[in-house]
C-alpha positions in Angstrom: 0.1 0.0 -0.2 2.4 2.0 0.7 4.7 1.2 -2.6 1.4 2.4 -4.2 1.4 5.5 -2.9 4.6 6.3 -3.7 4.2 5.7 -7.2 0.8 7.9 -7.2 3.0 10.5 -5.7 5.9 10.5 -8.3 3.4 10.4 -11.1 1.4 13.5 -9.6 4.6 15.2 -9.4 5.5 14.0 -12.7 2.4 15.7 -14.0 2.9 19.0 -12.2 6.1 19.3 -13.8 5.5 18.7 -17.0 2.0 20.1 -17.6 2.2 22.7 -14.5 -0.3 24.0 -12.0 -2.8 25.2 -14.5 -3.4 22.1 -16.2 -2.5 23.5 -19.9 -2.3 21.3 -23.2 1.4 20.2 -22.2 0.0 16.7 -20.7 1.9 14.8 -23.6 4.7 12.8 -23.7 7.9 14.0 -23.5 11.5 12.7 -22.8 13.0 14.9 -21.2 10.1 16.3 -19.7 10.3 20.0 -20.8 7.0 20.1 -22.1 6.7 18.6 -25.9 8.0 19.0 -29.0 6.1 17.0 -31.4 7.3 14.6 -33.9 7.1 15.6 -37.9 3.6 14.8 -39.0 2.5 13.4 -42.5 5.4 10.9 -42.3 8.0 13.7 -42.6 11.9 13.4 -41.3 12.3 16.9 -41.0 10.0 19.0 -38.9 8.3 22.4 -40.3 7.6 25.5 -38.2 5.7 28.9 -39.8 5.0 31.9 -38.7 1.3 33.5 -38.5 0.0 36.7 -38.8 -3.4 35.4 -38.1 -4.3 33.6 -41.4 -6.9 30.7 -40.6 -7.3 29.3 -43.9 -3.7 28.7 -44.5 -3.2 27.1 -41.0 -6.2 24.8 -41.5 -4.4 24.0 -44.9 -1.2 23.1 -44.0 -2.6 21.2 -40.8 -4.8 19.1 -43.6 -1.5 18.2 -45.5 0.4 17.5 -42.2 2.9 20.2 -43.6 3.4 22.0 -40.5 4.3 20.9 -36.7 4.6 24.2 -34.9 3.0 28.0 -35.3 4.7 31.1 -34.1 1.9 33.6 -33.6 3.5 37.1 -34.5 1.3 39.3 -32.2 3.5 39.9 -29.7 5.6 43.5 -29.1 8.5 44.5 -26.4 8.1 48.2 -24.9 10.5 50.4 -23.8 9.7 49.3 -19.7 10.3 45.5 -20.7 6.7 44.6 -21.0 5.1 42.6 -23.4 2.2 43.9 -25.2 -0.2 42.0 -27.7 -1.7 43.2 -30.8 -4.0 41.1 -33.6 -4.2 38.5 -30.7 -6.7 36.3 -31.8 -7.6 33.2 -29.2 -9.7 31.3 -31.7 -7.0 30.6 -34.0 -4.9 29.2 -31.6 -7.5 27.1 -30.2 -7.9 25.6 -33.9 -4.2 24.8 -33.9 -4.1 23.5 -30.3 -6.9 20.8 -32.0 -4.7 19.9 -34.7 -2.1 19.0 -31.7 0.3 21.1 -33.3 3.0 23.1 -30.9 2.2 26.9 -30.1 4.8 29.3 -29.7 4.6 33.2 -29.1 7.1 35.4 -31.2 8.0 38.4 -29.8 9.8 41.3 -31.9 11.7 44.5 -30.5 8.8 46.6 -31.9 6.5 48.4 -30.3 3.4 47.8 -32.1 2.8 45.6 -36.0 3.8 49.2 -38.0 6.7 50.0 -36.3 10.1 48.6 -37.5 12.6 46.6 -35.6 13.8 48.9 -32.5 17.9 48.7 -31.4 17.0 51.7 -29.2 14.4 50.2 -27.3 16.3 46.7 -27.2 19.4 48.5 -25.9 17.4 50.3 -22.9 15.8 46.6 -22.2 19.1 45.1 -22.0 20.4 47.8 -19.6 18.3 47.8 -17.0 17.7 44.5 -14.6 14.3 45.8 -13.8 13.3 46.0 -17.7 14.7 42.3 -18.5 13.4 41.2 -15.4 9.9 42.2 -16.5 9.7 41.3 -20.2 11.0 37.8 -18.8 8.4 37.7 -16.2 5.5 39.2 -18.9 6.5 36.0 -21.2 5.9 33.6 -18.7 2.6 35.2 -17.6 1.7 34.8 -21.6 2.4 31.5 -22.2 0.6 30.3 -19.0 -2.3 32.5 -19.8 -2.5 31.4 -23.3 -1.2 27.8 -23.3 1.7 28.2 -25.3 4.3 25.8 -25.5 7.3 28.3 -25.6 8.8 31.6 -26.7 10.0 32.2 -30.2 12.1 35.8 -29.9 12.7 37.6 -33.1 14.7 40.7 -31.9 16.3 42.4 -35.1 18.7 45.0 -35.8 20.7 45.4 -32.1 23.9 46.8 -32.0 27.1 44.9 -32.1 27.5 46.5 -28.5 25.3 44.3 -27.0 26.0 41.3 -28.2 27.1 40.1 -24.6 23.9 41.4 -22.9 21.8 39.9 -25.6 22.8 36.3 -25.0 22.9 37.0 -21.4 18.8 38.0 -21.7 18.8 34.7 -23.9 19.9 32.6 -21.5 17.8 34.3 -18.6 14.5 33.6 -20.7 15.6 30.2 -21.4 16.2 28.9 -17.9 12.6 30.7 -16.9 10.6 29.1 -19.4 12.3 25.6 -18.8 11.9 25.5 -15.5 8.1 25.8 -16.2 7.9 23.3 -18.9 8.1 25.4 -21.5 10.9 26.1 -24.6 12.3 29.0 -26.3 13.2 29.2 -30.0 15.2 32.3 -31.7 15.3 34.1 -34.9 18.8 34.9 -36.2 19.8 36.9 -39.1 22.1 34.5 -41.6 25.8 34.5 -41.5 28.6 32.3 -42.9 31.2 33.5 -40.3 31.7 34.8 -36.9 30.9 37.5 -35.6 29.9 38.3 -38.7 30.4 40.7 -41.6 27.4 43.4 -40.6 25.9 45.0 -37.6 23.0 42.8 -37.9 25.0 40.2 -37.6 27.9 40.9 -35.0 24.8 41.0 -32.3 24.3 37.1 -31.9 27.0 35.1 -30.8 25.4 32.0 -32.2 27.4 29.5 -30.1 26.0 30.9 -26.9 23.0 31.5 -28.3 22.3 27.9 -29.5 23.3 26.2 -26.5 20.7 27.9 -24.5 17.8 27.6 -26.9 15.8 24.7 -28.6 15.4 25.6 -31.9 17.6 28.3 -33.9 15.8 29.3 -36.9 17.9 30.9 -39.2 16.3 33.5 -42.0 18.2 32.2 -45.0 16.3 34.7 -46.9 16.7 38.3 -47.9 19.5 38.0 -50.1 18.2 40.5 -52.0 15.5 43.7 -51.4 14.3 47.0 -51.1 17.8 48.1 -50.8 19.2 46.9 -53.9 18.7 45.7 -57.4 16.2 42.8 -58.2 17.4 39.4 -57.7 16.8 36.4 -55.6 15.8 35.3 -51.7 17.8 32.6 -51.5 20.8 31.3 -53.7 21.4 27.8 -53.3 25.0 28.1 -52.6 24.7 31.1 -50.2 22.0 29.0 -48.1 24.6 25.8 -48.0 27.5 28.2 -46.9 24.8 29.6 -43.9 23.8 26.0 -43.0 26.9 24.6 -43.0 28.6 27.3 -40.5 25.4 27.2 -38.6 26.4 22.8 -38.2 29.5 23.5 -37.2 28.5 26.0 -34.2 25.3 25.0 -33.1 23.6 21.6 -32.4 22.1 20.4 -35.8 19.5 18.9 -33.9 18.2 22.2 -33.3 18.5 24.5 -36.3 15.9 25.2 -38.7 16.7 26.9 -42.4 14.4 29.4 -43.3 11.8 29.2 -45.9 10.4 32.2 -47.8 6.9 31.9 -49.1 7.7 36.0 -50.8 10.0 37.7 -53.3 10.0 41.2 -54.2 8.6 43.4 -57.0 10.8 46.3 -58.2 9.1 48.8 -60.6 10.0 52.9 -61.0 12.1 52.9 -57.9 10.1 51.1 -55.5 9.7 47.8 -54.8 6.7 45.6 -52.9 6.4 42.5 -51.8 5.4 39.8 -54.0 4.0 37.0 -52.6 4.1 33.7 -54.1 0.1 33.6 -54.8 0.5 37.0 -55.5 3.3 36.7 -58.2 1.1 33.5 -59.7 -1.8 36.0 -60.2 0.8 38.3 -61.6 2.2 36.4 -63.9 -1.3 35.0 -65.5 -3.0 38.5 -65.5 -0.1 40.0 -67.8 0.9 37.0 -69.5 4.4 37.4 -68.3 6.9 34.3 -69.4 8.2 33.0 -66.0 11.9 32.3 -66.3 14.2 30.7 -63.6 17.0 32.2 -61.6 20.2 29.3 -61.9 21.6 30.4 -58.6 18.4 29.8 -56.9 15.7 28.1 -58.9 13.6 30.8 -58.1 11.0 32.1 -60.6 11.3 35.5 -62.2 9.6 37.4 -64.7 9.6 40.6 -66.6 6.2 42.9 -67.8 4.7 46.0 -68.4 1.8 46.6 -66.1 -1.3 48.3 -65.8 0.8 51.6 -64.8 2.7 51.3 -67.8 5.9 50.5 -65.4 8.4 47.6 -66.1 8.0 45.4 -63.7 10.9 43.1 -62.5 9.8 40.2 -59.8 11.6 37.6 -58.3 9.4 35.1 -56.4 8.6 31.5 -55.1 6.4 29.2 -57.1 6.6 25.1 -56.5 10.0 24.4 -58.6 11.6 26.8 -56.5 10.2 25.4 -52.8 11.0 22.3 -54.3 14.7 23.0 -54.9 15.4 24.6 -51.6 14.2 21.3 -50.1 15.6 18.7 -52.4 19.1 20.5 -51.2 18.2 20.6 -47.7 17.8 16.9 -48.1 20.8 16.6 -50.2 23.3 18.5 -48.0 22.3 18.9 -44.6 19.9 15.7 -43.8 21.0 16.5 -39.8 19.3 19.8 -38.9 15.7 19.7 -37.4 13.9 21.4 -40.4 12.5 24.5 -41.9 10.8 27.9 -40.9 8.6 29.3 -42.7 7.8 32.8 -43.3 4.8 33.5 -43.7 1.3 32.0 -43.7 -1.2 33.1 -46.3 1.7 34.1 -49.0 1.9 30.0 -50.3 0.6 29.4 -53.8 -1.8 26.6 -54.4 0.0 23.2 -53.5 2.8 24.3 -51.3 1.7 22.3 -48.2 1.4 19.0 -50.3 4.5 19.8 -51.7 6.4 20.4 -48.6 5.1 17.1 -47.1 6.0 15.0 -50.2 9.9 16.7 -50.0 10.6 16.5 -46.5 10.0 12.5 -46.0 
């Protein structure tokens, strides 16, 4: 009888550690018992995480295809006092993802709202103050408890190189706090091929130290071309390979995720607009544009004259471009964790089944 009571006590203690006192949806098997990161769905060998701004149809399509394992809800913003605020938060969408048994993460940025840019001074102010750092961590702990999230996805960008050590320290503090409650920490980082990096927005991230602290290391392997320069692809394959090879030398490969873009850009008359995969496909059809293929990235590209009379040069993702990225991943980086998609709702028809098929 005493032995049986002891067994019950052990079970109760395990449940309190893995589930938490509020009995959230974390009551799923995990080893070690820090919450639970599910195995890939759809028979895939690679995990798939995807950021969302709130597109319910995309989430349902991805789940139906067994093409996604984790949703990162990009709704949370850091304030100068270290507090975290929500914008466009949709508990109904969180509940929908939970019904599909997906992992759920809260993405928090160093921007005060969705219309504001990443703010290095805001980040520096929080990092410099023990009180603000503590409030930041405490607010995120409250958030994951209240919303039942499995963890936090930290997306602080454009920091100063001088904040490198302080940023690593904050990540370690946040990781320790989340792990103590059976939750996880993910981080999004800018791509680079060496340490400390060439540019300011690379140098503030100490990949070795950050990779040791976090559970998921998401590299934004896109943005090779953009509004700041001439037309070109998002992710040349050789460049992506070099970025991931550097990551594998620096971070445990089982934590590393390759960023997979669902977007490109439309350059015209000195301005640049985002061209989601589905919008670009519609533009090609509307204008009868011939779609060519960029040899270094296998991304689609086209040039046409729009209704505005301006010449448009567009680089974008289509099924062949996504397939090429995933084929290269399988061939060159079999040991990394998977892919992280920016962003749900920008995909073209057929992307989700393609991802499931290619990542088997």
